[in-house]
C-alpha positions in Angstrom: 0.1 0.2 -0.1 1.6 3.4 -0.8 1.6 6.3 1.8 -1.6 8.4 0.3 -3.4 5.0 0.7 -2.1 4.3 3.7 -2.5 8.1 5.2 -6.0 7.7 3.5 -6.8 4.5 5.5 -6.0 6.1 8.8 -8.0 8.7 8.2 -11.3 6.9 7.0 -10.7 4.8 10.3 -9.6 7.8 12.8 -12.3 10.3 11.1 -12.9 12.8 14.2 -9.0 12.4 15.1 -8.2 13.6 11.5 -10.5 16.4 11.7 -10.0 17.5 15.1 -5.8 17.4 14.2 -6.7 19.2 11.2 -8.4 22.1 12.8 -6.0 22.2 15.7 -3.3 22.8 13.4 -5.6 25.8 11.3 -5.9 27.5 15.2 -2.5 26.9 16.3 -1.5 28.3 13.2 -3.1 31.5 13.3 -2.3 31.5 17.4 1.7 31.7 16.8 1.5 33.1 13.2 0.1 36.4 14.9 2.0 35.7 17.8 5.3 35.7 16.0 4.2 38.8 13.7 5.0 38.9 10.1 8.1 40.4 9.1 8.4 42.5 5.7 10.8 42.5 2.8 12.8 45.5 2.7 12.2 46.5 -1.0 15.8 48.6 -1.1 17.7 45.9 -0.2 16.1 43.1 -0.8 16.8 44.9 -5.1 19.9 43.4 -6.8 22.7 45.6 -7.5 23.7 48.8 -6.8 20.3 50.6 -5.2 21.1 47.3 -2.6 24.9 48.6 -1.8 23.4 52.4 -1.7 20.5 51.0 0.7 23.0 49.2 3.0 25.2 52.6 3.3 21.6 54.3 4.5 21.3 51.7 7.2 24.6 51.0 8.1 24.9 55.0 8.8 21.6 55.1 10.5 19.8 57.6 7.8 16.5 57.1 6.6 16.2 58.6 3.3 12.8 61.0 3.4 10.0 60.4 0.7 11.1 64.2 -1.2 8.3 66.1 -2.7 8.0 68.6 -4.7 5.2 71.1 -5.4 5.1 72.7 -9.1 4.2 76.6 -9.7 3.4 77.0 -13.3 2.5 80.7 -15.0 0.3 79.4 -18.4 2.1 80.2 -21.4 1.9 83.9 -21.9 0.3 84.7 -18.6 4.1 85.7 -16.8 6.4 84.0 -15.4 8.3 83.0 -12.0 10.3 86.6 -10.7 6.7 88.1 -10.9 6.1 89.3 -7.7 2.7 87.7 -8.0 4.5 84.4 -8.8 6.6 84.7 -5.4 3.2 85.7 -3.5 1.8 81.9 -5.0 5.1 80.5 -4.1 5.4 82.0 -0.7 1.4 80.6 0.3 2.6 77.2 -1.0 5.4 76.7 0.8 3.2 78.3 4.2 0.4 76.0 3.3 2.2 73.0 3.2 4.4 73.6 6.4 1.4 74.4 8.3 0.5 70.3 8.0 3.2 69.7 10.3 3.7 66.7 8.3 6.7 68.4 6.4 10.2 69.2 6.8 13.0 71.0 4.7 10.9 73.3 2.5 13.1 75.1 0.4 12.7 77.8 -1.8 12.7 77.6 -5.2 14.3 80.8 -5.4 17.4 79.6 -3.2 17.7 75.9 -5.0 18.1 77.8 -8.2 14.8 75.8 -9.5 13.1 77.1 -11.9 12.8 76.0 -15.5 14.7 77.5 -18.5 11.8 78.9 -20.0 11.5 81.0 -16.8 7.4 79.7 -16.3 8.0 77.4 -14.1 9.1 76.8 -10.2 10.0 73.7 -8.1 8.8 74.1 -4.1 11.1 70.7 -2.5 10.5 69.3 1.2 10.7 66.3 2.5 7.5 63.8 4.5 8.5 63.9 7.8 9.1 60.3 9.5 10.0 56.8 7.8 9.4 57.4 4.2 7.9 53.5 3.6 4.8 54.9 5.5 5.2 58.5 4.0 2.3 57.5 1.9 -0.4 57.6 4.9 0.3 60.8 6.0 0.7 62.8 2.6 -3.8 63.8 2.4 -3.1 66.7 4.6 -0.8 68.0 2.3 -2.4 67.3 -0.7 -5.4 69.0 0.5 -3.3 72.2 1.7 -1.7 72.3 -2.5 -5.5 72.0 -3.9 -6.7 74.6 -1.8 -4.1 77.1 -2.9 -4.6 75.5 -6.6 -8.1 76.7 -5.9 -7.2 80.1 -4.9 -5.0 81.4 -8.3 -6.9 78.8 -11.2 -4.8 81.2 -14.1 -1.7 79.0 -12.2 -0.9 75.6 -12.4 0.3 74.1 -9.4 0.6 70.6 -8.8 2.1 68.4 -6.0 4.5 64.9 -7.1 7.0 63.2 -5.6 7.4 59.9 -3.7 4.8 60.0 -1.2 2.2 61.3 -3.4 2.6 58.7 -6.2 3.0 55.9 -3.7 -0.4 56.5 -2.1 -1.9 56.3 -5.7 0.0 53.1 -6.7 -1.1 51.4 -3.3 -4.4 52.1 -4.0 -4.1 51.1 -7.3 -2.8 47.8 -6.2 -4.6 47.6 -3.2 -8.0 47.9 -4.6 -7.0 45.6 -7.5 -5.6 42.9 -5.1 -8.8 43.5 -3.2 -11.3 42.8 -5.9 -9.4 39.8 -7.0 -9.5 38.6 -4.1 -13.0 38.8 -3.0 -14.1 37.7 -6.4 -12.1 34.2 -6.4 -13.9 32.4 -3.6 -17.2 33.3 -4.5 -16.6 32.3 -8.3 -14.9 29.7 -7.5 -18.0 28.3 -5.3 -20.9 29.1 -7.6 -18.5 27.0 -10.5 -18.3 24.1 -7.9 -22.0 24.4 -7.6 -22.6 23.8 -11.2 -20.0 21.4 -11.7 -21.7 19.1 -8.5 -25.1 19.8 -8.2 -24.7 20.1 -4.7 -24.0 22.2 -1.7 -22.2 20.3 0.2 -20.3 18.7 -2.0 -19.1 22.3 -3.6 -18.2 23.5 -0.4 -15.7 20.7 1.0 -13.2 22.1 -2.1 -13.7 25.7 -1.1 -13.4 25.2 2.5 -9.7 22.8 2.4 -8.7 25.4 0.3 -8.9 28.2 2.6 -8.5 26.3 5.8 -4.7 25.2 4.0 -4.2 29.7 3.1 -5.7 30.8 6.9 -3.2 27.9 8.4 -0.6 28.7 5.7 -0.6 32.4 6.8 0.3 31.2 10.5 3.1 29.1 9.4 4.4 31.7 7.2 4.6 34.4 9.8 6.8 32.6 11.5 8.9 31.4 8.8 9.1 35.7 7.8 11.3 36.1 10.5 14.2 33.9 8.6 12.4 35.0 5.2 10.5 38.0 5.1 7.5 38.4 2.9 5.1 41.4 1.0 1.4 41.7 0.8 1.9 40.3 -3.0 3.5 36.8 -1.4 0.3 37.0 0.7 -1.9 37.5 -2.1 -0.5 35.1 -5.1 -0.3 32.4 -1.8 -4.2 32.8 -2.1 -4.1 32.5 -5.6 -2.1 29.4 -5.9 -3.5 27.8 -2.2 -6.9 28.3 -4.1 -6.1 26.5 -6.9 -4.1 23.5 -6.1 -6.8 23.2 -3.0 -9.8 22.7 -5.2 -7.5 20.4 -7.8 -6.7 18.2 -5.2 -10.5 18.2 -4.0 -11.9 17.4 -7.1 -9.3 14.9 -7.9 -10.5 13.2 -4.8 -13.6 13.7 -4.6 -14.0 13.3 -8.4 -12.6 9.9 -8.3 -15.0 8.5 -4.7 -18.1 9.4 -6.2 -17.3 7.5 -9.0 -16.2 4.1 -7.6 -19.8 4.5 -5.6 -21.5 4.8 -8.4 -19.9 2.3 -10.3 -21.3 -0.2 -6.9 -18.2 -0.6 -4.9 -19.4 0.1 -1.0 -18.1 4.1 0.7 -15.2 2.3 2.2 -13.7 0.3 -1.5 -14.7 3.8 -2.7 -12.6 5.7 -0.4 -9.9 3.0 -0.5 -9.3 3.4 -4.3 -9.9 6.8 -4.3 -7.1 7.3 -1.4 -4.4 4.5 -4.0 -4.6 6.7 -7.0 -6.0 10.5 -7.0 -4.5 10.6 -3.6 -1.2 9.5 -5.3 -1.5 11.7 -8.0 -1.9 14.8 -5.0 1.2 13.8 -3.6 2.5 13.8 -7.4 1.4 16.9 -8.5 2.0 18.8 -5.1 5.6 17.8 -4.6 5.7 18.6 -8.8 4.1 22.0 -7.7 6.7 22.6 -4.7 9.6 22.3 -6.4 8.3 24.3 -9.6 7.7 27.2 -7.4 10.7 26.6 -5.4 12.5 28.1 -8.5 11.5 31.5 -8.2 14.5 31.2 -5.0 17.0 31.0 -7.9 15.9 34.9 -8.3 17.7 36.5 -5.1 14.9 38.8 -5.5 13.2 39.1 -2.1 9.6 39.3 -3.4 10.1 36.3 -5.6 11.5 34.5 -2.3 8.9 35.8 -0.8 6.8 34.6 -3.2 8.3 30.9 -3.4 8.4 30.0 -0.1 4.5 31.0 1.0 3.3 29.0 -2.2 5.7 26.3 -1.2 4.1 26.1 2.1 0.6 26.9 0.7 0.8 23.7 -1.6 2.3 21.5 1.2 -0.4 22.5 3.8 -3.3 21.5 0.8 -1.4 18.8 -0.5 -1.1 17.5 3.6 -4.9 18.2 4.3 -6.3 16.7 0.7 -5.1 13.0 1.6 -5.6 12.9 5.5 -8.7 15.3 6.3 -10.9 15.0 2.9 -10.8 11.4 3.1 -11.8 11.4 6.9 -14.7 14.0 6.1 -15.9 11.9 3.3 -16.4 9.2 5.1 -18.0 11.1 8.1 -20.7 12.1 5.6 -21.2 9.1 3.7 -24.0 10.1 1.5 -24.9 13.6 3.3 -22.1 15.0 0.5 -25.5 15.1 -1.6 -27.2 17.4 0.5 -28.0 20.5 -0.7 -29.1 19.6 -4.2 -30.0 22.1 -6.7 -32.7 20.9 -8.4 -32.2 22.4 -12.0 -28.4 20.6 -11.9 -29.1 17.6 -10.5 -30.8 15.2 -12.8 -30.5 12.0 -13.0 -27.7 10.4 -15.8 -29.6 8.9 -18.8 -29.3 5.2 -19.2 -27.7 3.8 -22.3 -29.7 1.1 -24.3 -31.3 -2.0 -23.0 -31.3 0.0 -19.2 -28.0 0.0 -18.7 -26.4 3.0 -16.5 -24.6 4.8 -18.4 -20.1 4.9 -17.4 -19.8 6.8 -14.9 -17.5 10.5 -15.9 -18.0 9.9 -19.5 -17.8 12.6 -21.1 -19.8 13.1 -24.4 -18.4 16.0 -25.6 -14.6 15.1 -25.0 -15.6 11.7 -26.4 -16.7 13.8 -29.6 -13.1 15.3 -29.7 -11.3 12.3 -28.5 -12.2 9.9 -31.6 -10.8 12.1 -34.3 -7.5 12.6 -32.3 -7.0 8.4 -31.8 -8.5 7.7 -35.3 -6.0 10.6 -36.9 -3.4 11.3 -34.9 -0.5 12.2 -36.5 -2.8 15.1 -38.5 -3.7 16.2 -35.0 -0.7 16.3 -33.7 0.3 18.4 -36.8 -2.5 21.1 -36.0 -2.5 21.2 -32.6 1.0 21.4 -32.2 0.9 23.3 -35.0 -1.2 26.1 -34.0 0.7 26.5 -30.2 3.7 26.8 -32.2 2.5 29.6 -34.3 1.0 31.3 -31.2 4.9 31.5 -29.2 6.3 32.6 -32.8 5.8 36.6 -31.2 7.2 35.5 -28.1 10.7 35.1 -29.1 10.6 39.0 -30.1 9.4 39.3 -26.3 10.8 42.4 -24.9 10.5 42.9 -20.7 10.8 46.3 -19.0 9.9 47.6 -15.3 6.3 49.3 -16.4 6.9 53.7 -15.7 3.7 54.7 -13.5 2.3 56.2 -16.8 2.6 52.7 -18.2 0.8 51.4 -15.7 -2.0 53.4 -14.8 -2.2 55.2 -18.4 -2.1 59.2 -18.8 -5.6 60.1 -17.5 -4.6 60.2 -13.7 -4.3 63.5 -12.7 -0.8 62.4 -10.6 0.5 61.0 -14.2 -0.7 64.6 -15.4 1.4 66.6 -13.0 4.4 64.4 -13.8 4.4 64.5 -17.2 4.0 68.5 -16.2 6.9 68.5 -13.7 9.1 66.4 -16.6 8.6 68.7 -19.5 9.3 71.6 -17.9 12.7 69.9 -15.5 13.6 67.0 -17.0 14.1 64.4 -15.4 13.1 66.2 -11.9 10.0 64.1 -10.8 12.7 60.9 -11.3 16.8 61.9 -10.5 19.5 59.2 -9.8 21.0 59.5 -6.4 24.5 58.6 -6.0 25.1 57.8 -2.7 28.8 58.2 -1.6 30.4 56.7 1.7 33.9 57.7 2.6 36.2 58.0 5.3 36.2 61.9 5.5 33.2 63.6 3.9 34.5 66.6 4.3 38.4 65.8 2.7 39.4 67.9 0.0 39.3 65.5 -2.2 36.6 63.7 -1.5 35.0 67.3 -2.0 36.9 68.2 -5.4 35.4 65.2 -6.8 31.9 65.7 -5.5 31.5 69.1 -7.2 34.0 67.6 -10.2 31.1 65.2 -10.6 28.3 67.8 -10.8 30.1 69.4 -13.6 30.9 66.3 -15.4 27.1 65.0 -14.7 26.0 67.9 -17.1 28.6 68.6 -19.4 29.0 64.6 -20.1 25.1 64.9 -21.0 23.6 62.4 -18.7 21.9 65.6 -17.1 20.7 69.5 -17.6 20.7 70.5 -13.7 20.7 71.7 -11.1 22.7 69.0 -9.9 22.0 68.7 -5.7 24.5 67.8 -2.8 23.0 66.8 0.4 25.6 66.3 3.1 25.7 64.7 6.4 29.0 65.1 7.9 28.4 63.1 11.6 27.7 59.6 8.7 30.3 60.7 6.5 27.9 60.4 4.1 26.3 62.6 0.8 23.7 62.4 -1.3 23.9 63.7 -5.3 20.8 64.4 -6.6 20.9 64.2 -10.7 17.7 64.3 -12.7 18.1 62.5 -15.7 18.2 64.5 -19.1 16.0 61.3 -20.6 13.5 62.2 -17.8 10.6 59.7 -18.8 11.7 58.5 -22.1 12.9 54.5 -20.0 15.9 53.8 -23.0 17.1 57.6 -22.5 17.2 57.8 -18.6 18.8 54.1 -18.8 21.1 55.7 -21.1 22.4 58.5 -18.4 22.0 55.8 -15.9 25.3 54.3 -17.6 26.8 57.3 -18.6 27.2 58.1 -14.5 28.3 54.7 -13.9 30.5 53.8 -16.4 32.2 57.2 -17.4 31.3 60.4 -15.2 31.5 58.0 -12.0 35.1 57.0 -12.8 36.3 59.6 -13.6 35.5 61.6 -10.1 34.7 60.3 -7.7 36.4 56.6 -8.7 39.9 58.3 -8.4 39.4 58.8 -4.3 40.5 55.8 -2.9 38.1 53.5 -0.4 35.3 56.1 -1.6 32.0 54.5 -2.3 29.3 56.2 -4.7 27.0 53.6 -6.0 24.0 54.7 -8.8 20.1 54.4 -7.0 16.5 55.6 -7.8 13.9 54.7 -10.1 15.4 53.9 -13.3 18.5 52.9 -12.0 16.6 50.3 -9.6 14.5 49.0 -12.9 17.7 48.8 -14.5 19.8 46.1 -12.0 16.3 43.9 -11.5 15.5 43.5 -15.3 19.1 42.6 -15.8 18.9 40.4 -12.6 15.4 38.5 -13.7 17.2 37.9 -17.0 20.1 36.8 -15.2 18.1 33.8 -13.2 15.8 32.5 -15.7 18.3 30.1 -17.2 18.8 29.3 -13.5 15.2 28.9 -13.2 13.8 27.1 -15.9 17.0 24.1 -15.6 15.8 23.3 -12.0 12.7 23.6 -12.6 12.4 21.8 -15.9 15.2 19.0 -14.5 13.5 17.9 -11.3 9.9 17.7 -13.1 11.2 15.5 -15.8 12.8 13.4 -12.5 9.7 13.3 -10.5 7.7 11.9 -14.3 10.6 9.7 -14.3 10.1 7.8 -10.8 6.3 8.7 -10.6 5.5 6.3 -13.7 8.6 4.6 -14.2 8.6 5.6 -18.1 11.2 7.9 -20.0 9.0 8.6 -22.5 6.1 10.2 -20.4 8.3 12.1 -18.8 9.7 13.5 -22.0 6.3 14.1 -22.9 5.3 15.8 -19.8 8.3 18.8 -19.9 8.0 19.3 -23.5 4.1 19.6 -23.9 4.1 21.6 -20.4 7.2 23.8 -22.3 5.0 24.0 -25.7 2.1 25.4 -23.3 4.2 28.2 -21.6 5.3 29.4 -25.2 2.4 30.0 -26.0 1.3 32.0 -23.2 4.5 34.0 -23.7 3.3 34.6 -27.9 0.0 36.1 -27.0 1.2 37.8 -24.3 4.0 39.4 -26.6 0.7 39.8 -29.4 -1.2 41.3 -26.9 0.8 43.4 -24.7 3.7 44.7 -26.9 2.5 45.0 -30.6 -1.1 45.3 -29.2 -3.0 42.8 -31.3 -6.0 42.5 -29.7 -5.2 45.0 -26.5 -8.5 47.0 -26.6 -10.1 43.7 -26.0 -8.9 43.6 -23.0 -8.8 46.9 -21.8 -5.4 47.0 -22.4 -2.9 50.0 -24.1 0.2 50.0 -25.8 2.6 49.3 -23.3 5.0 48.8 -25.8 6.7 45.1 -23.3 6.2 42.6 -21.1 6.7 43.5 -17.3 10.0 41.9 -16.4 9.0 39.9 -13.5 6.1 38.3 -15.6 7.7 35.6 -17.7 9.4 33.7 -14.8 7.0 34.2 -12.6 4.6 32.5 -15.3 6.4 29.9 -16.4 6.8 29.0 -12.9 3.6 29.0 -11.8 2.0 27.4 -15.0 4.6 24.8 -15.0 4.1 23.8 -11.4 -0.2 24.3 -11.9 -0.2 22.2 -15.1 1.0 19.6 -13.8 -2.0 18.4 -11.6 -3.6 17.9 -14.9 -0.7 16.0 -16.6 -0.2 13.6 -13.3 -3.6 13.0 -12.8 -4.7 12.2 -16.2 -1.3 10.5 -17.5 -2.0 8.2 -14.0 -5.6 7.8 -14.6 -4.4 6.3 -18.4 -1.1 4.3 -17.2 -4.1 3.0 -14.4 -5.4 1.6 -16.7 -3.0 0.0 -19.0 -1.8 -2.0 -16.1 -5.7 -3.6 -15.9 -5.0 -5.4 -18.8 -6.0 -2.6 -21.7 -4.7 -1.7 -25.3 -2.3 1.8 -25.2 -5.1 3.5 -27.2 -8.6 2.1 -25.2 -6.2 3.2 -21.9 -5.8 6.6 -23.4 -9.4 7.0 -24.1 -10.5 5.9 -21.0 -8.0 7.7 -19.3 -9.0 11.6 -20.5 -12.6 10.5 -21.0 -13.0 9.7 -17.0 -10.8 12.6 -16.1 -12.2 14.9 -18.9 -14.6 16.3 -16.0 -12.6 17.8 -13.5 -10.0 18.5 -15.2 -12.3 20.8 -17.5 -14.2 22.1 -14.0 -10.9 23.1 -12.2 -9.2 24.8 -15.3 -12.8 26.4 -15.9 -12.3 27.6 -11.7 -8.6 28.8 -12.7 -9.1 30.6 -15.5 -12.4 32.1 -14.7 -10.2 33.5 -11.6 -7.3 34.6 -13.3 -9.3 36.4 -15.9 -10.4 38.6 -12.9 -6.9 39.7 -13.0 -7.5 40.8 -16.5 -10.4 43.5 -15.7 -8.1 44.8 -13.5 -6.4 48.8 -13.6 -2.6 48.4 -13.6 -1.5 47.2 -16.9 1.3 44.6 -15.1 -2.1 42.7 -13.2 -4.1 43.2 -16.3 -1.1 40.9 -17.9 -0.4 38.5 -15.2 -4.3 37.6 -15.7 -4.3 37.9 -19.4 -1.2 35.3 -19.7 -2.2 33.1 -16.6 -5.6 32.9 -17.9 -4.9 31.9 -21.8 -2.2 29.6 -20.8 -4.6 27.4 -18.5 -7.0 27.6 -21.2 -5.6 26.0 -23.4 -2.8 23.6 -21.4 -6.9 22.2 -19.8 -8.2 21.9 -23.3 -5.6 21.9 -26.8 -2.5 20.2 -24.8 -4.7 18.0 -22.7 -7.6 16.9 -24.7 -5.8 16.8 -28.0 -1.4 16.8 -28.4 -1.5 15.3 -24.9 -4.0 12.1 -26.6 -2.3 12.0 -30.0 1.3 11.7 -28.8 0.4 8.7 -26.8 -1.9 7.7 -29.3 1.3 8.0 -31.8 4.6 6.5 -29.4 2.1 3.0 -28.8 3.2 0.9 -26.3 6.7 3.3 -26.3 5.0 5.3 -23.9 6.1 2.8 -21.1 9.5 2.2 -22.0 12.1 2.8 -19.8 16.2 2.0 -20.2 17.1 -1.3 -18.3 19.9 0.4 -16.7 17.0 2.9 -15.0 15.5 -0.1 -13.5 17.6 0.5 -11.0 15.6 4.2 -9.9 13.6 4.2 -7.3 10.2 2.6 -7.9 7.8 4.8 -6.9 4.7 3.6 -8.8 1.9 1.4 -7.4 -0.1 -2.0 -8.5 -3.2 -1.2 -10.3 -4.1 -4.2 -10.2 -4.2 -4.7 -6.8 -7.3 -2.1 -6.9 -10.9 -3.9 -6.0 -13.0 -4.4 -9.5 -16.3 -2.9 -9.2 -19.0 -5.5 -8.3 -20.5 -7.8 -11.6 -23.7 -6.2 -11.5 -24.3 -2.5 -12.3 -26.1 -0.5 -9.6 -29.9 0.6 -10.1 -29.9 4.1 -11.7 -32.0 4.7 -8.8 -28.7 4.3 -6.3 -26.2 6.2 -8.6 -25.1 9.0 -7.7 -25.3 12.4 -9.7 -22.3 13.1 -11.5 -21.2 16.7 -12.8 -18.1 16.8 -12.7 
């Protein structure tokens, strides 16, 4: 007896102990997690490259850079200049207004800092928000209100605010609203689909209840683990989505098989034992494969990705464990009561075949009609389906990735985006300067002062900035910060070229000549560059790790080299098609308006790697479940072709239901306002749709039919490998006499 069968049998015999143990585990996990508290990732320290170096210098010096803000005061065309008395009066009002809030410090006059535009029509009042930069967005509202009041008094001028805190507030509102919309919609949507699939309230609630309790327990475990691997809100949201997906999938696999065996005439105990030995085993293999895939995120070395990887590994492990322990216990306790709460119009009895014999449970007419031509013409089906997916994947070869700017994320209709454009036009690079954090043994040493002065001059003369380049010195800490407005401004490519110029030419020519001096170049543009480079360089090791370990798991689980190779090949083809769709829609704009997207011209940098890991893990759920059923039928004596037909048609319902849930949940993200979330939703929804239909319903059976008995090929020298298969022939056979129609369970999955 396998591990899954043993766990399921024990749980069925000790029902109350299993259920009570699960509830106790969830309660303890929540209690311990709340007591420990969650440690969140430090965005700057976790970023790769010079951003992390600069953050380390500031942290070691005890410096916490404040959130910088600026207010643009601008005369309309032909309506005066910054030197006019009336204009100066408004600037004074702005300074007094922001000071009156008590939320700001270091308010500077544009006339002192020479923050007057080249055309003389614009001025920038600069100041910092008091307190921690990370929470400044929570305190900026009073300042924004005061600026709006000044604007209302002087409609002849443009008075607008932009900065770290105000922009962060807009992003937080959009991001938080988007994720809340997705989170609040996901569970009711999944429950609604399960109601349609099962036709009974209790049966539909079981998968959702297990998935949500697994998520709640995972939240407590994650809080404890966060003291070793810091977490984030993004990781928590991804954990919910993945936990819901796999939790529902695993319950569907198990519950579907248990219902099928009961409908075939087995008693309740025997049905549970068969479900534990078959679907329970598939759940364990799937869960381990998903965990391995999620572990690939750890190779990026980026804090947010490591947090997402660890969080999803934990929730998948808990959902997997619950599916093979508490679920059989609940099914044993409920018995026929699992059919309580039937939805009348969804619970029509199965039609009888000719001669009064009950219809084969689980067989899908739709997929049987699709499968017929595929099995009769496997070469044609392979060429058509494979060719279509390769054609979809073609645009991916020209994929361009980038970190999206706030304008790309949210469009140009928001007031703060328009303010950014106004400031950037008047002061190129002003809203998003590069920061050079200088650390020296003595920041006031003559050679250091000269190097900083030379840097300021060469940054402008070399063309990286139009100025003004400003310096803030912290003498006690021997640290200085140089702020360099990048000439490229909102032109991301040009701004990145400016950063490279600062790093590769200006810094070596000036600051680099002082021995022992550190001067990392950081800022929004520099951070985006470093992040994109790190993500790109992480792709090969992550892809290699995930594919190699998934291959080994398939090889050991099915004892077939052919199955292992085709599993990886089909999954990679599915990922390639998803990449192609992403590139076509969001980079080239083909059909972008259909999903409410606008021309970003690139795929967000983190998405290809994220999508690969998530999709590879989730698609293996389907693959393991379907191939396990095919192998089981083959081991029981069916021909390979007959086993393929049996395996596909008996699993089509659960795969379809699981896929519909995931596609619907991911599609929610496709409706959100942020373009990165929209890209994620569209990419995952299309990927799962392709995987559950074209891959599992057409390509898999066609390829396996072409291979025939070679599907089960294992070289002799591999016979020494551990055997993780189970003996399907030892499973109890269905009773010779079919049950009376009135005794059959409704089966809509």
